[in-house]
N, C-alpha and C positions, 0 to 999 in steps of 0.2 A: 787402560789405555792412556797412559800417561798425557801424550799430546793434546790427542781429540779431549780428553776430559778438563784438562786446564782450568779452559774459564766457561766449560758449560754451566754453572751453578751463579758465576758471575752473570753468564747472558740472562739464565731466567728470572734473575733478579733485580737487574742493571740491562734490561733488554733494549729501553729507549734512549739511554746514553750510546754518543757518539765519542769515541776514546781517541779518534783521531782526526789530523786535519787532511782537509781534501788535496787531492793530487795537485790541484790549480797553485796551492799554495807553495809548492815544494819548485825553487827556481835551481836550475841547473844549468849547463854549455849543452849544446843541442849536439847529437850524435856526432854530427861531422868535426864540430871542435873537437870532442874528445879523442875521436881518430885520429887527429893531425897532432895532437898531443902526446900519441904514445910512437914507441916503437911498433908499425905491423909486421916487421920483421919476427917480433918474438910474442905474438897475439895467439893464442890457442882458441878454440872452439868448440863446444857441446851443445847437443840441440835437449831441450828439457820440454816434456808434455804436462802441464797441471791443470786440466780446466781450459776454460775461459782464458785463451791466449792476449786479452786486451791486458787484462790486470798481470798476468804476469812478468809479459814485456816490459810493462810499466816500472814492474816490482825490480824486476834484474837490472834496469837502466839506472836506477840508483844506488847500487851495490860499489865501492869504491873498485877497483881493479876491474872492470866491466868497462869496456869502451865500447859496445854496440848491442843490440839487441832487434832481431828483428822475428816478427809473427809469420808464421809459416805452417806448411801440412807435411806430416812426416809419416813413413814405416807404413803407407798403403799400397793397393794393390794398381801399378803403373806408374807414370811417372808425369800425368799430368790430371790434375783436378782442379777443382775449384770449390770454394762454400757452399754451393746447393748441391756437389757430389760426391762432399763427406759420406754422407751414407753407402753410398754405392761402392767409391772407391777404398773404405776404410783405413785413411789418413787419420792422422791423432792433429788435434793443434797443438802446436809446436812452437819454442821459441828457439830462433839460433842465437845464442849467447856466444858473446866476442869478449875475450879478457886477458889480461895480460898475467901470466904466471907469476910475475916478480913481483906481484902486488896482492894475487890473493892464489890461493892453489885450487886445483880441482876439488877436494874434498871440503875445503872451507865454503865454496862454491856449492856445492851439494848441500850442507850444514841449512844454509840458508834458503835451498828448493824446498829441503825437506821441514822448514820453517812455517813456510805455508799452502799443504798441501794435506791431504788426510790419505795416506799409504796405506791404509786398509780398505780403502773404499774403491768398487768397481765401476770404474765406467761410468762415475760422477763425482764431482768437484763442486763445493757450494751448492746453489740451485740449479747445477749443468748435467742433464743425464741422457746418456749417450757413448757409443764406443768413441765418437771423437774428443770427449772429454777424459777418457783415460789417462793415466799417469804412465810416465815414462822418461827413459834416458836413451839416449840414441849418440850414441859415439863414433869417430871417425879414425880415431888414435887407437890401435890395439892396446896400446899401453896403458890408457886411461880406463878398461875395462878393471884391471887388477884394483885400482883407484876404487870405482863405482862398488866392487863388490863388496870391499871390505868396508866402504860406507855403509852398503846394505846391511851387513851384517851386524853392525853398531846399533841400526835405528833398530832392525827387528828384535834387539834382546831388549828392547822397551816397550814391545806390544806383547798381547797375551794372544795373538790372532795373526796370521799370516800378512804380512806384507801384501801391496798386489802392483808394483810399479814393474812395469815392463823394462826391461834392459837388454837392449839388441845391437849391433852395429845400424849403422845409418844408412838408410834405404829409400831412395824416391822421394826427396825434400822437394817441395813446392811453394816458394816466397807466395804471402796472404796478399789477395787484394790490396790495393794501393790505400783502401777505406779505413783497410784495419792496422795500418801501420801508426805506430806513437797515437793511437783512437784516445787514450784518455788527456794524451796535451789537447787532443784537438775538440774532445769534450770531457770537460772538467768534472762535470757531473752524469757522466757513465757509467752503464753497471759495472761493477767489479767485486769477484768475488772475493777477494783478500784484503788484508789490511795491509797498503805497497809500503808503511809506514816503519813495518817492521827490519825492511831494510836499511832502516838509520840505527836500529840498537844492536849493540855491539852480541860476537858469537863468542859464550862464557861455556867453556868446557867443563863439565859436571863431572869428569872423573879425573880432574887436579886436587877437587876437593873432597875426599872420603868423608864420611862420618866416622867421628872417632867411637871407639867400645865406651858403655856408660863408665865403666871403670874410669877411662882417661879423661871423659867429660867432669866428669866428679873432680879430678887431680886438675883439672885445666879452669875449670868453671868456681865463681864464687856461689856461696851457696842461693843468693837471692837471683842469678842468673841459670845456675839450674832447676832451679824453681819453676821458672818463666819458659824457660824453652823444652825443658822436660816434662814437665809437671803443667801446664799451661795456667799458670799464673800470671797476676796482671803488676805492675811495680805503681807506685805513689804517683800520680800526676802532678807536676811542675815543681817535683822536687827530685826527676831522674835525670842521667848526664846530658841527656841530647835534645830538651824538649826545647831549647832554647839557642840552640847550635846553629849558625848559618853561614858557617867556613866553608871555603871550598875545597871539595872530597868527596871519598866514596863512603858508602856503608857496607858492611861485609859481615855474614854470620858469625856471629861470635864463636858460634861452634864448628865451623870449618874453613869460614874465611873466603868464602863462594860472595862475589858481589853480589850486592843486592839491589841499593838504591845511589842515585844520585843527587848530589846536594842541588843541583841543577833543578831538581824535580819538589824542592823541601819547600812547604809553604808554611807560615805562621798560621794555624786553624783557631785555637782558642782553649784547644782540647786539654792542654796539658803534658802530652806527649809528640815524639818527634811524626810530622806527617808528610808523605810525599801524593803526588799526584800518580803515580806508574812506577812499576821497578825500575830498573838500569836494563832488563831486557825480560819478556813478559815471561819466558819459562822459569827464570829461576824462582817464579812463585807458585808456590798452591795451595789451592783452595778446599775447604768443606768446611759443610754445614754445621753449625754451632748453634746447640737449643740450651745451653747451662742459662741456670739465672732465667728462667722462665722467659729467654729472649730466644728471637731465631737470628743469627748473625751470619755473616760470611768470615771464618776463620784464616788466615795468611799463615803457610808454612814455608819454610826455606825447602827449597828441590834438594840439595845433597842432602843435608842433615836433616831436615823434617823436624825443624826445630819450630815450635811454636814462637812466632810475629807478633801477631795482636791481630787487627780484623780489616776488612774492608767495607767503607759505607760509600751512598751516593750523594754524599751531601759536598764533595770538593768543589774547585772553582771549575766551572760550568764552561769557559773559555780551555780549559784543559783536561776535560773530558767529563768531566765531573763527578771521579773518586776520589776520596780520600783513605789513603793506608793510614791507619793508626797503629804505630810501632813501639814495642817495648824497646826502650833503652836499652837494658840488659840483654835483648836480644842480639845485637848489633855492635862492631866496633867501627870507630870514623879513622878514616885513613885520609890526612890532610894530602890536601892536592900536592904540595913540595914536598911529603914522603913517598907519592905512589909509585913512581919508579923503582926506587930503591926498596920497597915492600913487595916489588914484583906486581904493579898493577900498571905499571908505564903505560900499555897497550889502551888503558882505558880513559887517559888525562883528554882524550879529543871531546868523551862523553861529559866532561865537568867544567870544560872550556866555552 
C-alpha cells in the first residue's frame, strides 16, 4: 500500500523529529477576506470527512483555490445533532469545502484530500476511532459523482486492499458548534492528526512520468547514471555534478523527469553530495531499509522510476525538520528556474521562489 507505507520506515527511525512547522507559523488571510476576493457566483462546494475535522478544516483552508472551510456533521440520522450526540445520530465529522473551480478542479481537490487520509481504514483516522471518524465524500451536484468515482478508481489502483471511503449524496448536514470552527487558529498547539503543511506541497501526477524500459534506460543514461539508479551504486563525493550547485531551480528524476527536489530545500551539508531537507512533495519519494555494507540505512527511491537516489539521515538542520536527503547527482537532472516554463515545469516555479 504505497501511500500508507511511504513514511513507515522513516517514522520508525526518526519518530522524534518534527518535519513540519506549526499551524501558528502559517499566515494567511481570514476566511472572510478570501470570500470577498472571490466571485461567490462561481463557487462550488464539496463535503469531505477525514477523521477529526479540526485538522482537515485547517488543511483545506491552506489550499490555493479553496475559499472557505467549515466544520460540521454530515450523513447521519436526522437534521439535528451536536458533538455529544454523534454516537446516536451516526453523523460523520465533515468539512464543508467551498472552492473556486477556476483555480482548482474537484479532481485536484480530491487528490489533496487523499494525501492526508488513510483510505483503507474503517472508522479510524490517526488516533481517533469511531463511526464519526469515517472517511467520506458527500456531494450535492450530481455531476460531481462521476469525477469522484473516477478519482476513487485511480486511487484504488494504488492499493492491494479495498478503499473504504463512503461516497453518497449529502444529507442532514449540520454546522458544528462555534468552538470547533477554526479550532487550530484558536489553539495553535491543539490536537491535529494530519500534517497540514502538505497543503503547501505541489500535486505531481505520476502518470505523466512513466518508467522507460531497461533497454531505453541503457540507451538514455550514461554508464554511471545507469549503475547508480539501477544498480544502487554510489558516485564519488565532492566530484559529482551538483554537490555545490545552489542555483535556483528543481531537480528531477534522471530516468523519468518526475520532479523530486527544489533548490529552496538544498543546503551545504559538507558530505560532498547534494543534500536536501525534504522532497518537493512527500509522495514523490519512496523508502526501504538498506542493510548493505554492514550498515542500517534508509534508502530513498523515486516514485515513478523506482530509481535509487541515495539515503536519508537524521542529521539535517533541526529548524527544518532534522532530515538530510543525501542524493547522488547521477540520479537527478537540474532544471534551472529560467528554463522551467519551457521544459514543462512552469507550475512548480512558485515552489522554487
